[in-house]
C-alpha positions as CSV (number, residue, x, y, z in Angstrom):
1,X,173.8,140.6,117.0
2,X,172.3,140.4,120.6
3,X,172.6,137.5,122.8
4,X,170.3,136.5,125.6
5,X,170.2,134.0,128.1
6,X,166.8,131.9,128.5
7,X,166.7,129.4,131.5
8,X,170.8,129.3,131.3
9,X,170.9,128.8,127.9
10,X,172.8,131.4,125.5
11,X,170.8,132.1,122.3
12,X,172.1,134.5,119.6
13,X,169.2,136.5,118.4
14,X,169.0,137.9,114.5
15,X,167.0,140.3,113.0
16,X,164.7,141.1,115.4
17,X,163.4,143.9,113.4
18,X,162.6,141.7,110.3
19,X,158.9,142.1,109.2
20,X,157.5,138.8,109.0
21,X,153.9,140.0,108.2
22,X,153.9,143.0,105.9
23,X,150.2,143.4,106.0
24,X,150.5,144.3,109.9
25,X,154.1,145.4,110.0
26,X,154.5,142.3,112.7
27,X,158.3,141.6,113.2
28,X,160.3,138.6,114.3
29,X,160.9,140.1,117.6
30,X,157.3,140.3,118.3
31,X,156.9,136.8,117.2
32,X,159.5,135.8,119.9
33,X,157.9,138.1,122.8
34,X,154.6,136.4,121.6
35,X,156.0,132.8,122.2
36,X,157.5,133.9,125.6
37,X,154.2,135.4,126.7
38,X,152.2,132.3,126.0
39,X,154.9,129.7,126.7
40,X,153.4,128.5,129.9
41,X,150.1,127.4,128.2
42,X,151.7,126.1,125.1
43,X,154.7,124.0,126.1
44,X,152.6,121.5,127.6
45,X,150.7,120.8,124.8
46,X,154.0,120.1,122.6
47,X,156.3,118.8,124.8
48,X,157.3,115.2,124.3
49,X,155.9,115.2,120.9
50,X,158.1,115.6,117.7
51,X,157.8,118.9,116.2
52,X,157.8,120.0,112.6
53,X,157.8,123.6,111.8
54,X,156.7,126.0,109.1
55,X,159.5,128.5,108.4
56,X,159.2,131.9,106.6
57,X,162.8,133.4,106.9
58,X,161.7,136.0,104.3
59,X,158.3,136.9,105.8
60,X,155.0,135.0,105.2
61,X,154.7,136.7,101.6
62,X,158.1,135.1,100.7
63,X,159.5,131.5,100.4
64,X,158.2,129.0,102.9
65,X,159.1,125.5,103.8
66,X,157.9,122.7,106.3
67,X,160.9,121.5,108.1
68,X,160.8,118.2,110.1
69,X,164.6,117.7,110.6
70,X,166.6,119.7,112.9
71,X,168.2,122.4,111.1
72,X,172.0,122.6,110.6
73,X,173.5,124.4,113.8
74,X,171.0,122.9,116.1
75,X,172.4,123.5,119.7
76,X,173.4,120.2,121.3
77,X,170.9,121.3,124.5
78,X,168.0,121.1,122.1
79,X,166.1,117.6,123.0
80,X,165.9,115.5,119.6
81,X,164.4,111.9,119.1
82,X,165.1,109.9,116.4
83,X,162.2,107.6,114.8
84,X,161.8,105.3,112.3
85,X,159.8,106.4,109.1
86,X,157.5,104.4,107.0
87,X,160.3,103.6,104.7
88,X,162.7,102.4,107.2
89,X,164.8,105.4,107.4
90,X,165.8,107.0,110.8
91,X,165.2,110.6,111.2
92,X,165.4,113.1,114.1
93,X,163.2,115.7,115.0
94,X,163.0,118.4,117.6
95,X,161.0,118.1,120.8
96,X,160.0,121.9,121.8
97,X,160.2,120.6,125.5
98,X,161.3,124.1,127.0
99,X,161.5,127.8,126.9
100,X,164.8,128.1,125.4
101,X,164.0,125.5,122.8
102,X,160.9,127.6,121.8
103,X,162.8,130.9,121.6
104,X,165.4,129.2,119.3
105,X,162.9,127.9,117.3
106,X,161.2,131.4,116.8
107,X,164.8,133.1,116.1
108,X,164.8,130.5,113.0
109,X,161.5,132.1,111.9
110,X,159.8,129.0,112.8
111,X,156.2,130.5,112.6
112,X,154.2,127.4,112.9
113,X,154.6,124.5,115.2
114,X,152.9,121.0,114.2
115,X,152.8,117.9,116.1
116,X,151.5,114.3,116.0
117,X,148.6,112.8,118.0
118,X,151.2,110.6,119.9
119,X,154.2,111.0,122.1
120,X,157.8,110.3,121.1
121,X,158.0,108.2,124.5
122,X,155.3,105.8,123.0
123,X,154.8,106.5,119.2
124,X,152.5,103.3,118.9
125,X,149.6,104.9,121.1
126,X,147.5,107.6,120.1
127,X,146.6,109.8,123.2
128,X,144.7,112.5,121.1
129,X,141.8,112.4,118.7
130,X,141.6,115.5,116.2
131,X,138.9,116.4,113.9
132,X,139.7,119.4,111.6
133,X,136.5,121.1,110.2
134,X,137.5,123.0,107.2
135,X,134.8,125.1,105.4
136,X,134.5,124.8,101.7
137,X,133.6,127.7,99.4
138,X,130.4,129.4,100.4
139,X,130.8,127.9,103.9
140,X,132.3,130.0,106.8
141,X,133.2,129.8,110.5
142,X,129.7,129.6,111.6
143,X,128.9,126.4,109.6
144,X,132.0,125.1,111.4
145,X,130.7,125.8,114.8
146,X,127.6,124.1,114.0
147,X,129.2,121.0,112.7
148,X,131.5,121.3,115.8
149,X,128.6,121.4,118.3
150,X,126.8,118.3,116.4
151,X,130.2,116.4,116.9
152,X,130.8,117.2,120.4
153,X,127.3,115.8,121.3
154,X,128.2,112.8,119.2
155,X,131.6,112.1,120.8
156,X,130.0,112.5,124.3
157,X,127.5,109.6,123.3
158,X,130.7,107.5,123.3
159,X,132.2,108.8,126.6
160,X,134.7,110.9,124.8
161,X,135.1,114.7,125.9
162,X,136.1,117.3,123.3
163,X,137.7,120.6,123.2
164,X,137.8,123.2,120.6
165,X,140.0,125.6,119.0
166,X,140.2,127.5,116.1
167,X,142.7,126.6,113.4
168,X,144.1,129.8,113.0
169,X,142.6,130.0,109.4
170,X,139.0,129.4,108.4
171,X,138.1,126.4,110.4
172,X,138.0,124.5,113.8
173,X,139.8,122.0,115.5
174,X,138.2,119.5,118.0
175,X,140.7,117.7,120.0
176,X,139.9,114.7,122.8
177,X,142.0,112.8,125.0
178,X,142.7,109.0,124.2
179,X,143.6,106.0,126.2
180,X,144.5,102.5,125.1
181,X,144.3,103.6,121.4
182,X,146.2,103.5,118.1
183,X,146.6,105.8,115.4
184,X,145.1,103.3,113.2
185,X,142.2,102.7,115.4
186,X,141.6,106.7,116.2
187,X,141.7,107.4,112.5
188,X,138.9,104.7,111.6
189,X,136.9,105.9,114.5
190,X,137.4,109.4,113.1
191,X,136.5,108.4,109.8
192,X,133.4,106.9,110.8
193,X,132.1,109.5,112.7
194,X,132.6,112.0,110.2
195,X,130.7,109.5,107.8
196,X,127.7,109.4,110.1
197,X,127.5,113.1,110.3
198,X,127.7,113.2,106.5
199,X,124.8,110.7,105.9
200,X,122.8,112.7,108.7
201,X,123.6,116.2,107.2
202,X,124.7,115.7,103.5
203,X,123.9,119.6,102.7
204,X,126.1,120.5,105.3
205,X,128.9,117.9,105.9
206,X,131.3,115.8,103.7
207,X,133.8,113.6,104.6
208,X,135.3,112.7,101.5
209,X,138.9,114.1,100.4
210,X,137.8,115.5,97.0
211,X,137.9,119.0,97.0
212,X,135.2,119.4,94.2
213,X,132.7,117.9,96.8
214,X,133.3,120.7,99.4
215,X,131.3,123.5,98.1
216,X,128.9,125.0,100.6
217,X,129.7,122.5,103.0
218,X,132.3,121.7,105.8
219,X,134.9,119.1,105.4
220,X,135.6,116.9,108.2
221,X,139.2,115.9,107.8
222,X,139.8,112.9,109.8
223,X,142.9,111.6,108.3
224,X,145.1,113.9,110.6
225,X,144.8,111.0,113.3
226,X,147.2,109.1,110.9
227,X,150.7,108.3,112.5
228,X,152.6,110.3,109.8
229,X,150.2,113.5,110.0
230,X,150.6,116.5,112.1
231,X,148.1,119.1,113.1
232,X,149.0,122.8,114.2
233,X,149.7,122.9,117.8
234,X,147.4,125.0,120.3
235,X,148.8,128.6,120.6
236,X,150.9,128.3,117.2
237,X,151.1,131.4,115.3
238,X,150.0,130.7,111.6
239,X,151.8,131.8,108.3
240,X,148.9,133.7,107.1
241,X,148.4,137.4,105.9
242,X,148.0,138.2,109.6
243,X,149.8,136.9,112.4
244,X,146.7,134.5,113.6
245,X,146.9,132.2,116.3
246,X,145.4,128.7,116.9
247,X,143.5,129.5,119.7
248,X,141.4,127.4,122.3
249,X,137.6,128.4,122.7
250,X,134.9,127.5,125.1
251,X,132.2,125.9,124.0
252,X,130.0,129.1,124.9
253,X,132.2,130.7,122.3
254,X,131.6,128.3,119.9
255,X,127.9,128.5,120.1
256,X,128.4,132.2,119.6
257,X,130.1,131.7,116.4
258,X,127.3,129.9,114.7
259,X,125.9,133.6,113.3
260,X,129.6,134.4,112.2
261,X,130.8,134.5,108.6
262,X,134.1,134.5,106.8
263,X,137.4,134.4,109.0
264,X,136.6,137.5,111.0
265,X,136.8,135.1,114.2
266,X,140.3,134.2,113.4
267,X,141.5,137.2,112.7
268,X,140.6,138.7,116.1
269,X,142.6,136.0,117.7
270,X,146.3,137.2,117.0
271,X,149.8,137.4,118.6
272,X,148.7,140.8,119.7
273,X,145.2,139.9,121.5
274,X,145.9,136.2,122.6
275,X,148.4,136.9,125.5
276,X,146.1,138.9,127.3
277,X,143.0,136.8,126.4
278,X,145.3,134.2,128.1
279,X,145.8,136.1,131.2
280,X,142.0,136.7,131.4
281,X,140.7,133.1,130.6
282,X,143.3,131.0,131.2
283,X,144.1,127.8,129.1
284,X,140.7,126.5,127.8
285,X,142.3,123.3,126.6
286,X,144.0,122.6,130.2
287,X,141.6,119.8,130.6
288,X,142.9,118.0,127.4
289,X,146.3,117.4,129.4
290,X,144.5,115.6,132.6
291,X,144.8,112.0,131.8
292,X,141.4,111.4,134.1
293,X,139.5,113.1,131.0
294,X,140.8,110.9,128.2
295,X,138.2,108.5,126.8
296,X,138.2,105.2,125.3
297,X,137.3,104.3,121.6
298,X,134.3,102.1,121.4
299,X,134.9,98.7,119.9
């Protein structure tokens, strides 16, 4: 098995020719190449946050599992942090803090990276707000775009600046920086905003969890602000039929999506196209990392 050195860390790579996405023939080696290519943009968004992984060791059509604990054999140079779970159990999780850790995780077929809306150094403070826009049956990316634009305007009225990205699947994520917030406060605020929009546009929007209510409408999932929940990180690959990427968008691009249908927009943003796009437009979520852009939740 080949051994590579990444920033002074020796990593044994395995099965680089294994196909993880049969529909496109994309291999684990190509997954690793993608993550190395986008690392400078990805790492600042996940560093300091406890990562959960979706692993697909036999490919996305095979068995998959969601892993929070560090896998067996985790090198001692991989940064981990222990936290107390709601049941009182102490559990360690990986902090994808650097390029060697990202490559190590990719080699384990950790296809997806998910993180919470708080940092390990201050788990009681929510420094991110997230709204997950998920189209129900009969709705599409265009419907999500229209809802995203309405939410952007509503958040701005409270002094909160929002950024958008694809989920890598059917919908969109809206993200905003927060200061002086808790997960409980952020979750309550996100729920209130979602319910407001549902009342204003009941034919287009739903804020309730029941799947039976989602037909033809966009579900605004506010629950990912809960301290125990995680969201697909910016630039993570998704374990879908194609190797799509959760990709930051400009608001001009969101406006352009209003007339789009289905999953075509997400399908165009893959491990093959996103590195070149990143070189061309830069990290469209870079402003989210600036503490000066963080907003304060209204009382």
